[in-house]
C-alpha positions in Angstrom: -17.0 28.8 -23.4 -16.1 30.5 -20.0 -14.9 27.8 -17.6 -17.5 29.0 -15.0 -20.3 28.2 -17.3 -21.9 24.7 -17.4 -21.4 22.7 -20.6 -24.9 21.5 -21.6 -23.7 19.7 -24.7 -21.0 17.6 -23.1 -21.5 13.9 -23.9 -20.3 12.7 -20.4 -23.5 10.7 -19.8 -22.7 8.5 -22.8 -19.9 7.1 -20.7 -22.3 5.7 -18.0 -24.1 2.4 -18.4 -27.9 2.4 -18.9 -28.2 1.0 -15.4 -26.1 3.9 -14.0 -28.0 6.5 -15.9 -31.3 5.0 -14.6 -30.0 5.3 -11.0 -28.7 8.9 -11.5 -32.1 9.9 -12.9 -33.8 8.4 -9.9 -31.5 10.3 -7.5 -32.2 13.5 -9.5 -36.0 12.9 -9.2 -35.6 12.7 -5.5 -33.8 16.1 -5.5 -36.6 17.6 -7.7 -39.2 16.3 -5.2 -37.4 18.2 -2.5 -36.8 21.3 -4.7 -33.0 21.2 -4.4 -30.3 21.5 -7.1 -28.4 18.2 -7.0 -25.2 16.9 -8.5 -22.9 13.9 -8.9 -19.4 15.0 -7.9 -15.8 13.9 -7.4 -13.9 10.9 -8.6 -16.8 9.3 -10.5 -17.0 12.3 -12.8 -13.3 12.4 -13.3 -13.0 8.7 -14.0 -15.9 8.7 -16.5 -14.4 11.6 -18.4 -11.1 9.7 -18.5 -13.0 6.5 -19.5 -11.1 4.9 -16.6 -12.3 1.7 -14.9 -11.5 1.6 -11.2 -13.8 -0.9 -9.6 -15.0 1.8 -7.2 -18.4 1.1 -5.7 -19.2 4.5 -4.2 -20.8 7.5 -5.9 -20.7 10.9 -4.2 -23.7 13.3 -4.4 -24.0 17.0 -3.4 -27.2 19.1 -3.1 -27.8 22.7 -2.2 -29.8 21.7 0.9 -30.0 18.8 3.3 -28.0 15.8 2.1 -29.6 13.7 4.8 -33.2 14.5 3.7 -32.2 13.8 0.1 -30.7 10.5 1.0 -33.8 9.5 3.0 -36.0 10.2 0.0 -33.7 8.3 -2.3 -33.8 5.3 0.0 -37.6 5.4 0.0 -37.8 5.5 -3.8 -35.3 2.8 -4.3 -37.1 0.5 -1.8 -40.4 1.0 -3.6 -38.9 0.6 -7.1 -37.4 -2.8 -6.1 -40.4 -4.1 -4.3 -43.4 -3.2 -6.5 -44.2 0.0 -4.6 -44.6 -1.8 -1.2 -41.0 -2.4 -0.1 -39.1 -0.9 2.8 -36.6 1.8 2.2 -33.2 0.9 1.0 -30.6 0.5 3.7 -29.8 4.0 5.0 -27.0 5.1 7.4 -27.1 8.7 8.7 -24.1 10.6 10.2 -25.7 13.7 11.6 -22.5 15.0 13.2 -21.0 15.3 9.7 -24.3 16.1 7.9 -23.8 13.1 5.6 -25.7 9.9 4.8 -25.1 6.7 2.9 -27.6 4.6 0.9 -26.7 1.0 -0.1 -28.6 0.5 -3.3 -30.7 -2.7 -3.4 -31.5 -5.1 -6.2 -30.0 -4.4 -9.6 -28.0 -1.5 -8.2 -26.8 -3.5 -5.2 -23.1 -3.2 -6.0 -23.2 0.6 -5.4 -22.9 2.7 -2.2 -24.3 6.2 -2.6 -22.9 9.0 -0.4 -25.0 12.2 0.1 -24.0 15.5 1.6 -25.2 19.1 1.4 -23.0 21.6 -0.4 -20.6 23.3 2.0 -18.1 26.1 2.3 -15.2 25.9 4.7 -12.8 28.0 6.7 -9.7 26.7 8.5 -7.7 27.3 11.7 -4.0 27.2 11.0 -3.4 24.6 13.7 -5.9 22.0 12.4 -7.0 20.5 9.1 -10.5 20.2 10.5 -12.5 23.1 8.9 -15.3 25.2 10.2 -18.2 24.2 7.9 -21.2 26.2 6.8 -24.0 25.5 4.3 -23.1 26.7 0.8 -23.7 26.5 -2.9 -22.4 24.1 -5.4 -19.9 26.8 -6.4 -18.7 27.0 -2.7 -18.4 23.2 -2.7 -16.3 23.0 -5.8 -14.1 25.9 -4.6 -13.1 23.8 -1.6 -12.1 20.7 -3.6 -8.5 19.6 -3.7 -7.8 19.6 -7.5 -9.5 20.8 -10.6 -9.9 17.3 -11.9 -11.9 16.4 -8.8 -13.9 19.7 -8.8 -16.3 18.8 -11.7 -19.9 18.0 -11.2 -22.8 16.7 -13.2 -26.3 18.1 -12.8 -29.0 15.5 -12.0 -32.2 17.6 -11.9 -34.6 16.8 -14.7 -34.4 20.2 -16.4 -30.6 20.1 -16.8 -29.8 16.4 -16.4 -26.3 15.5 -17.6 -25.0 19.1 -17.7 -21.3 19.2 -16.7 -20.4 22.0 -14.3 -16.6 22.6 -14.6 -15.7 26.0 -13.1 -11.9 25.5 -13.0 -11.5 23.9 -16.4 -10.8 20.4 -15.1 -11.5 19.0 -18.5 -8.4 20.8 -19.9 -6.3 19.5 -17.0 -7.5 16.0 -17.7 -6.5 16.3 -21.3 -3.1 17.9 -20.3 -2.7 15.1 -17.6 -2.1 17.8 -15.0 -2.7 18.0 -11.2 -3.6 21.6 -10.3 -5.4 23.2 -7.4 -8.7 25.2 -8.0 -7.5 28.1 -5.9 -4.1 29.4 -4.8 -2.0 26.3 -4.0 -0.2 27.5 -0.9 -3.5 28.3 0.8 -5.0 25.0 -0.4 -2.1 23.0 1.1 -1.8 25.1 4.3 -5.5 24.6 5.0 -5.3 20.8 4.5 -1.8 19.5 4.2 -3.0 16.0 3.4 -3.8 17.3 0.0 -0.1 17.4 -0.8 0.1 13.6 -0.4 -3.0 13.3 -2.4 -1.4 15.3 -5.2 1.5 12.9 -5.3 -0.8 9.9 -5.1 -3.0 11.1 -8.0 0.1 11.9 -10.1 1.3 8.4 -9.5 -2.0 6.6 -9.9 -3.1 8.5 -13.1 0.4 9.0 -14.5 -0.1 12.8 -14.5 2.3 15.6 -13.8 1.9 18.1 -11.0 1.7 21.7 -12.3 4.9 23.6 -11.6 3.2 26.2 -9.3 1.4 23.4 -7.4 4.6 21.4 -7.0 6.5 24.5 -5.8 3.8 25.1 -3.2 4.1 21.6 -1.9 7.8 22.2 -1.3 7.0 25.4 0.6 4.3 23.8 2.7 5.9 20.4 3.3 6.5 21.0 7.0 2.7 21.7 7.5 2.4 17.9 7.3 3.1 17.9 11.0 -0.5 18.7 11.8 -1.7 15.5 10.0 -2.1 12.3 11.9 0.3 9.5 11.1 -2.6 7.2 10.2 -3.8 9.5 7.5 -0.2 9.9 6.1 0.4 6.2 6.1 -3.0 5.5 4.4 -1.9 7.8 1.5 1.6 6.3 1.4 0.2 2.8 1.1 -1.9 3.9 -1.8 1.2 5.1 -3.5 3.0 1.8 -2.7 0.0 0.0 -4.3 0.6 1.8 -7.6 2.0 0.0 -10.6 5.2 2.0 -10.5 5.6 3.5 -7.0 9.0 5.0 -7.7 7.1 7.9 -9.4 5.4 8.8 -6.1 8.5 8.3 -4.0 10.6 10.5 -6.2 7.9 13.3 -5.9 7.8 12.8 -2.1 11.5 13.2 -2.0 11.7 16.1 -4.4 9.1 18.1 -2.5 10.6 17.4 1.0 7.5 15.5 2.1 9.3 12.2 2.6 11.7 13.8 5.1 8.8 14.7 7.3 7.8 11.2 8.1 10.4 8.7 6.7 13.9 10.1 7.3 15.5 6.6 7.2 14.6 6.3 3.6 15.9 9.7 2.7 19.2 8.7 4.4 19.7 6.1 1.7 20.3 8.9 -0.8 23.8 9.8 -2.1 26.9 8.2 -3.5 30.3 8.4 -1.8 33.6 7.9 -3.7 37.0 7.0 -2.3 40.1 5.7 -4.0 38.2 5.6 -7.3 35.6 3.3 -5.8 31.9 4.3 -5.4 28.9 2.5 -4.1 25.4 2.7 -5.7 22.8 5.2 -4.6 20.8 3.0 -2.3 17.7 5.3 -2.5 17.3 4.8 -6.2 18.4 1.2 -6.0 15.5 0.7 -3.5 13.1 2.3 -5.9 14.3 0.1 -8.7 13.8 -3.0 -6.5 10.3 -1.8 -5.6 9.3 -1.3 -9.2 10.8 -4.6 -10.2 8.8 -6.4 -7.5 5.6 -4.6 -8.5 5.7 -6.4 -11.9 5.3 -9.7 -10.1 3.2 -9.1 -7.0 0.5 -6.8 -5.6 1.3 -7.9 -2.0 1.6 -4.7 0.0 3.8 -6.2 2.7 6.2 -7.7 0.3 6.4 -4.3 -1.3 7.2 -2.9 2.1 9.9 -5.5 2.4 11.4 -4.1 -0.8 11.3 -0.6 0.7 13.1 -1.7 3.9 15.5 -4.4 2.6 18.5 -2.0 2.6 17.2 0.5 5.1 20.2 0.0 7.5 22.9 0.4 4.9 23.9 4.0 5.9 25.0 3.1 9.5 26.7 -0.1 8.3 28.7 1.5 5.5 32.5 1.0 5.7 35.3 1.5 3.2 38.2 -0.9 2.8 41.0 0.0 0.4 41.1 -3.4 -1.1 37.5 -4.5 -0.9 35.9 -1.1 -1.5 32.5 -0.3 0.1 30.8 -2.9 2.3 27.5 -2.9 4.3 28.1 -6.0 6.5 25.3 -6.8 8.8 22.8 -4.4 7.2 20.2 -7.1 6.9 20.4 -7.9 10.7 20.3 -4.3 11.8 17.5 -3.6 9.2 15.4 -6.4 10.7 15.9 -4.9 14.1 14.7 -1.5 12.8 11.5 -2.9 11.2 9.4 -2.9 14.5 10.4 0.6 15.3 9.6 1.9 11.8 6.3 0.1 11.7 5.4 1.5 15.2 6.2 5.0 14.2 4.3 4.8 10.8 1.3 3.2 12.5 1.6 0.1 10.4 0.2 -3.2 11.8 2.6 -4.8 14.4 1.3 -8.4 14.0 1.9 -10.8 11.2 2.6 -8.1 8.5 5.4 -6.7 10.6 6.9 -10.1 11.3 6.7 -11.0 7.6 8.6 -7.9 6.6 11.1 -8.4 9.3 11.8 -11.9 8.1 12.2 -10.8 4.5 14.6 -8.1 5.5 16.7 -10.5 7.6 16.8 -13.2 4.9 17.0 -11.2 1.7 20.7 -11.9 1.1 20.5 -15.6 1.7 19.2 -16.8 -1.7 21.9 -14.8 -3.4 24.6 -16.8 -1.5 22.9 -20.0 -2.8 23.5 -19.1 -6.4 27.1 -20.2 -6.1 27.9 -23.4 -7.9 28.9 -25.5 -4.9 26.1 -25.1 -2.3 25.2 -27.8 0.2 21.8 -29.4 0.8 22.3 -28.3 4.4 22.2 -24.6 3.3 19.1 -25.2 1.4 17.4 -26.9 4.4 18.3 -24.1 6.7 16.8 -21.5 4.3 13.6 -23.6 3.9 13.4 -23.9 7.7 13.8 -20.2 8.4 11.7 -18.9 5.5 8.9 -21.5 5.8 5.9 -20.8 3.7 7.4 -17.4 2.8 10.2 -18.9 0.7 8.4 -18.0 -2.6 7.9 -14.4 -1.5 11.6 -14.2 -0.5 12.6 -15.5 -3.9 10.5 -12.8 -5.6 12.2 -10.2 -3.5 15.7 -11.5 -4.2 15.0 -11.6 -8.0 13.8 -8.0 -7.9 17.0 -7.0 -6.0 19.0 -7.7 -9.1 19.3 -4.1 -10.6 22.6 -4.2 -12.5 22.6 -2.3 -15.8 24.6 -5.1 -17.3 21.9 -7.3 -19.0 24.2 -10.3 -19.2 24.9 -10.1 -15.5 21.2 -9.8 -14.7 20.4 -12.8 -16.9 23.1 -14.9 -15.2 21.7 -14.1 -11.7 18.2 -14.8 -12.7 19.2 -18.1 -14.4 21.0 -19.0 -11.2 17.9 -18.2 -9.1 16.0 -20.7 -11.2 18.6 -23.4 -10.3 18.1 -22.4 -6.7 14.3 -22.7 -7.0 14.7 -26.2 -8.4 17.2 -27.3 -5.8 14.9 -25.9 -3.0 12.0 -27.9 -4.4 14.1 -31.1 -4.6 15.3 -30.7 -0.9 11.8 -29.9 0.2 10.3 -32.9 -1.5 13.0 -35.1 0.0 13.2 -33.7 3.6 9.9 -31.9 4.1 11.6 -29.0 5.9 9.2 -26.1 5.2 7.4 -25.2 8.4 9.0 -28.2 10.0 9.1 -29.0 13.7 11.7 -31.5 15.0 10.2 -35.0 15.3 11.2 -35.3 18.9 9.7 -32.8 21.3 11.0 -31.5 24.7 8.3 -33.5 26.4 9.5 -36.7 24.6 13.1 -36.0 25.9 11.9 -35.4 29.5 9.7 -38.5 29.5 12.3 -40.8 28.0 15.2 -39.8 30.3 13.0 -39.0 33.3 14.2 -35.4 33.4 12.7 -32.2 34.8 12.7 -29.0 32.7 16.2 -27.6 32.3 18.8 -26.4 29.9 19.8 -30.0 28.8 16.4 -30.5 27.2 16.9 -27.6 24.8 20.5 -28.7 24.1 19.3 -32.2 23.0 16.4 -30.8 21.0 18.7 -28.3 19.2 21.3 -31.0 18.5 18.6 -33.1 16.8 17.4 -30.2 14.8 21.0 -29.3 13.7 21.7 -32.9 12.8 18.7 -33.0 10.5 19.5 -29.6 8.9 23.1 -30.7 8.4 21.9 -34.0 6.7 23.6 -36.1 9.4 20.2 -37.8 9.9 17.0 -37.7 7.9 13.9 -35.9 9.0 12.4 -39.2 10.2 11.0 -40.0 13.7 12.9 -43.3 14.1 16.3 -41.8 13.1 15.7 -38.8 15.3 14.7 -41.0 18.3 17.9 -43.1 17.8 20.0 -40.0 17.6 18.4 -38.7 20.8 19.3 -42.0 22.6 22.9 -41.7 21.4 23.0 -38.1 22.8 21.6 -39.3 26.1 24.3 -42.1 26.4 27.0 -39.5 25.6 25.7 -37.4 28.5 25.3 -40.3 30.9 21.5 -40.2 31.0 19.4 -43.2 31.8 16.4 -43.9 29.6 13.0 -45.1 31.0 
């Protein structure tokens, strides 16, 4: 069959639940009442053909006419169906500036959001990804879609219900697990450069390959990404990071030159230098391995960001010593200083998520030092104090950071980390250091010694904290108070 022809015999509707089919028939009846050809389009069609469960709650619909009028009629029918013919319309939101509308399905369909729009054709100005939009046919609408696997549609009108319309042979690309553009790839990406990131994201999410010509076009058009807002770029990047194996996406971003456009610090991690027969690891690929390792144990986006940034400052801290070889002293401190700047530029949140990532980058070497045989309780207390409730996340990051190809070495490190975990738990149970505040406050010190605010208050408070962390006294109010009085006597202070 010619790919421009619909496939009336395709069993795609068998992959929808009875409830979904009932809803699609109702939406099609609303289109019939208005006399407009109407279709289900986009990701829902792709995912049903793949028999892929995504948890998505939205369905996208296109008609050759007014999407808003169609949505209004669907809302009325749904309201009546759910309320014995007397109910109010289902909840309807209209966005006239965009020619779109949304219906939140009530009752038994209440988990779905239905998006409606009229079929469109588009033309682009080179300096903007915002197209000039005109009314069009379903063929025009499919022509403007990003990839063949997203350009399929299912007819909903009663006389052709369930017919698959696949003008660019998206089914074949699904079977071949291939990302390909419906029209000439360079023009597709030049018109809307965000599609290049979407190509990488879909390849990563679906475990597809990007067709050779499409991949080459991304490389040629990578610099066009400069017309896209950073917010949109970062949204796609976070979706890649949320994948089960994000290294696939990052390798494609690097291979195509896209990563250089918005994240040059990460590209700078690439490369291996050798001197005197000594070489360091490629920190770009090491970072990707750490990220993949971590993704097996957590879905936390910000901990994944910590994996991406944990070695970000290695390039400027790299030094070669003839005896010691390559070192990166202080990269964790410099990296932590870089985190706010990188978050600000990438339009990532600057509140708690940024502070969490900064803490993880700063502390990521500390648990490794605790795997040595002779480690003091004081070192454990200090780590618990500094990490607080994030100690478990830090341990996950550190375990993921073990990327040696020597399996025995990896096992030894991981076994040592288990010892550290047990020791941390023992110290925490004994001293209650996590999220701890010293049992004597600055106000207590001023009141007891009848002092006004000044440097000496901080000195005494810090000395009490250090004494507890060093194990000189216990984390106990009575012992802390006695230690405070001792410090006061040594400084010649009079107590009240």
